[in-house]
Each structure stands twice: as C-alpha cells, then as structure tokens.
N, C-alpha and C positions, 0 to 999 in steps of 0.2 A: 774113628781115628784114635790111635793110642796117644796118651798124654804123658808128659814128663811128670815125675812125682813132684808134688808140691806146686802144681801149676796155679797161676793166679787167674781170677775171673777177668774175662775180657768183654768189653762192650760189643754189641752187635755191629756197630759201626767199625770198630777196630778189626773185627774178623772179616769184614767185607773188603778190606784193602789188600792189594797185592795179587790179584788174579792175573795170571800170565797166559795169554792165548798165542800159541804158535800155529799159524794157519797156512798149511801147504808151503812151508818155507824151504827153498833150496838155495844153495850157494855154489856158484861156478866162478872160477877165476880164469881170466884170459892170460894165456902164456905167450911165448915167443912164436913167431911165424904162424899166427892164427890158431895155435893149439888152445884147447880149453881143458881145464882140470875141474872135475866135479868134487867139491869138498864135502857137500852134504846133499843127499837125495831129498826129494820132497818129503817134508816131515810135518805132522800135525800132532799137537799135544797141548793139553790144558793143565796148568798148575793152579790148584785151588788156593784161595787166600790162606795164609798161615801154614801151609803144608811144607813138609820137608821131603824133597825129592833128590835121590842120588842118581847120577847118570854115569853109567859104566860101559866100557866097550874096549875092543882091541886098540892097541897103540896106533895113532894116526887115523882113527876112524871118523873124526870130526866132532868129538865131544867139546873141545875147547872152541871150535869154530861156531858151534851152535850157541854156546854160552856167550861168546863175543857178539853174536847177533842180538841176543836178548839184551846185552849191555848197551847196544847201540854203537859198538865199535866197528861192526861189519854190516854192510847193507845187503839184505837178501836179494838174490837174483830174481826169485819169484816169491809170491806169497807175502804175508805180513805178520808182524808180531805186535800184539796189543797188551798194554798193562792197564787194567781197570777201564778197558774200552778205548783207550787212547793209543794210537799207533806210535811205535817206537821209531823215531827218526834221527836219533843220535843219543849220546850219553846224557844221563839225567841224574840229578841228586836223589831222585826217588829209587834209583837202582844202585846199590853198593856192590863193589867188586873186591874180592880178596884173592890174591894169587899166591902161588907157592913161594915166590920171591917176595920179600917183605916190602920192597920199594919204599923204604924209609929214607928221609933226607939225613945223611950222616952228620951234617953240621947243625941239626936241630936236636934238642933233647926229646925225650919221649913226649912230654907235654907240648913241646914246640911242634912236633909232627901233628898232634891232634889239633892244636890251635890253627895250624896252617890250613887244614881241611875245613875248619869251621869258619874261616874268613869269608867264605861265600855267603854266609848269613849276615855279614856286616856286624858281627858281635865285637864288642870292645871292652877293654879294661877288666873289671872284676867279673862281669858276666861271662866273658870269654874264658877267663881263668877257671871259673867255677865249673863251667860245662865241660871243659877239657879234663879237669881233674876228676870230675864225676865219672866220665867215661873210662878213665884209667882205673879208678877205684873199682868199677864194675868188673874189670878183668883181673883184679888183684894186683895192680901195679901202682897204687897211690904212693908207696914209699920209693918207687923207682922213677918217679916223674921227672926228676932233674938229671937223670943219667942219659948219656948219648947212646945211640944204637950199638956202637963199638964196645960198650960196657955191658951189654945185655946178652943173655944166652939166646939161642935160636927160638926157643919156646916163648921167651919174653918178647922178642921182636915181633913174633906173630901175634902175641897178645896186644901189642901196641897197634899193629895193623888192624886188628879187629876193633879195638877201641876207637881208632880214627874213623873207621867206616860206620860203626854203630852210633857215633856221636851225631852223624848226619840224619839219623832216624829214617833209614830207607824203608820203603814198602817191600822191596825185593832185595835179597842178598844172594849174590852169585859167588861161588867159591870154587876156584880151579886148583884142585889138588893142594889145598892149603897146608896140609900137614905132611906132605910127601918127603920133605927134607929132614923131618924130625926123627929122633930115635923112638923106639917102641913105647917106652915108659912115658916120655913127654907127649907122645901122640895120644895116649890114653887120657892123660890129664887134660889135653886140649879138647878131646871129645866131651869130657864132663863140662868144661867151661862153655863150649859151644852150645850144648843142650841147655845149660842154665840161662845163657843170655837169649837164646831163641825162645825159651819158655817165658822170659820176662817181656820181650819185645814182640815176639811172634811175627817176624817178617816171613815172607814166602822165600824158602831157600831152594836153590838149585845147586847141588854139590857134585862137582865133577871129581871122580876118583878112579884109580885103576885097581883099588883094593876091595875085593868082594866083601870081606869081613867088615871093613869100615862102613860100607854101604848098608849092610844088614844091621849093624849096631846102631846106626844113626837115623836112618830114613823111615818115613811112612810108606814111600813108594820107591821102588828100584826100577829104573828104566835101563834096558840093555840095547846097545847099538850094534849093528852089523859092522863087518870090516869095511874099510874104505872102498868106494864112497859110502859113507855111513847113512843109516836111517834107524829109527827106533823100531825094534822088532819084537821086544818082549817087555811086559810090565808086570811087576809083582807088588802086591800090597802086603806090607808087614804090619799086621794088626796085633802088636805085642807091646806090653807096657815097658817103659824105660825105668831105670837103666837096664841094659841088656848085657849079657856076658856070653862070650863065644862058647865057653864050656857048658853053658846052660841051654844051648840051642837044642830044640826038640826035633823030632823026625821031619816035620814039615819044613822048618827053616834049613835044616841040613840038606834036605832034598833040593831046595832052591839054590843053596850055596853050591852044591855039587854040579847042578845043571849049568849055572852061570860060569863056574870055573871051566867046565868042559867047552862051553860056547866060546870062551875067550882064547882057547888054544888055536894057533894059526891054522891047524889042519882041519878045524871044524868050521863048517859053513852054517851061519845062523839063518834060519828060515822064519818067516812070519808065522805067528800062531794062527791056527785055523779059526 
C-alpha cells in the first residue's frame, strides 16, 4: 500500500481497526402499487483497515445508497455489513459521515458545531473546549473558531465539517462527494488536508466521487460501479506514492483513467472483469 509522505508509525492494534465487510448486500425499495425498485444489486467487497477507497460510477448508480448502508442509514434488503466483525444495525459513533452539504448549525460558531458533536461523550467545560479547539486546529481553523458558518468560505465550512467528524475519532470515515461544490483550487487544498488528517488518524475511508482524477489522486483502491441498478464491477489498485499530480500520471495510470472515463459514458455498458 502506498503511503502519504511523512507518515507516522502506527501500532498494530490501530491498524487492525476499521475493517469493513460488505457481504452480498442488495437494496430494494418498495414503490407504489406493489412495484419494487432495485437500488443496489448484490454486492460483496472488503475494505481493509486504514485503507483509502474511492467509489465511482454513473450518476444514480447507487454509490450513495451503498455508502448510506455502511453508515447504518439504510437497511440492506439482503446480506450484511460488518465493521470489525460486528454487524451494522444503525448509525454508530464508530462511523463518521461527511456530505457535500456541510450540515452545520448556522446558529453555532465553528467551535460550537464541533462541541455539539462531542456532547455524546459527556465532555464538559475545559475538556470539551480543548478537544473541540484541537480538532479545529488540525484543519487549520483555530483562528476562525469563534466565527459563524455564514462568515466562512465554502472550503472553511467543509473544514469545520471534517473537524467535527474527526473529533469523534471514528474507525471508518464515509465521504459522499465532499468537495463537489468547491472550486478547483479549493478542492486541491482540501485534498492535501484530507490526506494529512488521514495520515495522522488512519481511519478506513470510503470516498464517493464522480471525478475520476480525484479518485486516482487520493485513493489506494478505485472501485467502479455499473449503471443503475449498480454493482461493483471493476477494482483498480493505485500503488503510487503521494502526493500525486495529474500531469505526472504515467502510462499505467493514464490507461486506468481513460478506461474508467469510457465506462462512465451513458452509451458504455460496464461488464464484470473476467
């Protein structure tokens, strides 16, 4: 597995946390008049502890549905999802979720939003303040702690959302197109930030994106889903050191990039690898 430059040594125990097993999971919704809609075909995949996996596929293929099932927001129609051997039966503090929309409380300051998330740990007073401020400092927002969301840029809001989630120290971090609403320059800076915090904490990341270059820049493994009803049909291992640059992509990575781009075209049918 490739590593982020300047990575810290992790204990064997820390590396063992965050194994995600998706075992023959399908999701079917009941519609009106007895109709049924298949949102996700039977899917099996294992995410190793501390790995960084990107999930990409055509619009509406079920990427977010699969992520929501791992988060415990959606109950699988068949199969099971396990984290470190324990079946997912609902939302858990062990699983952090970051969406494209920041979902910050506008009436709380940046530090207030982080404190609100930390209240589940029954922290009080100086301890609560210190832990929230530490989380904001980690994403470069210590000086913005007393500002309200309306006073922050889009990138800063997403940094608050990341700080709020990481403060809970989740084993698994799910990210649903978290940088899709940001401009190109801000997105690149957020990539650097994400890799830095992943390097320090090493949660298992499942990163949903529609951007092929983003997937190749960030992930160890890129999973490609078929069109709706989706299923995982391709898996690519990206064994290159970070940081990566698009202009430095070699022939192998460019080949993967072109193949995935072709597969995402509506006219292309994605078939399972033999």
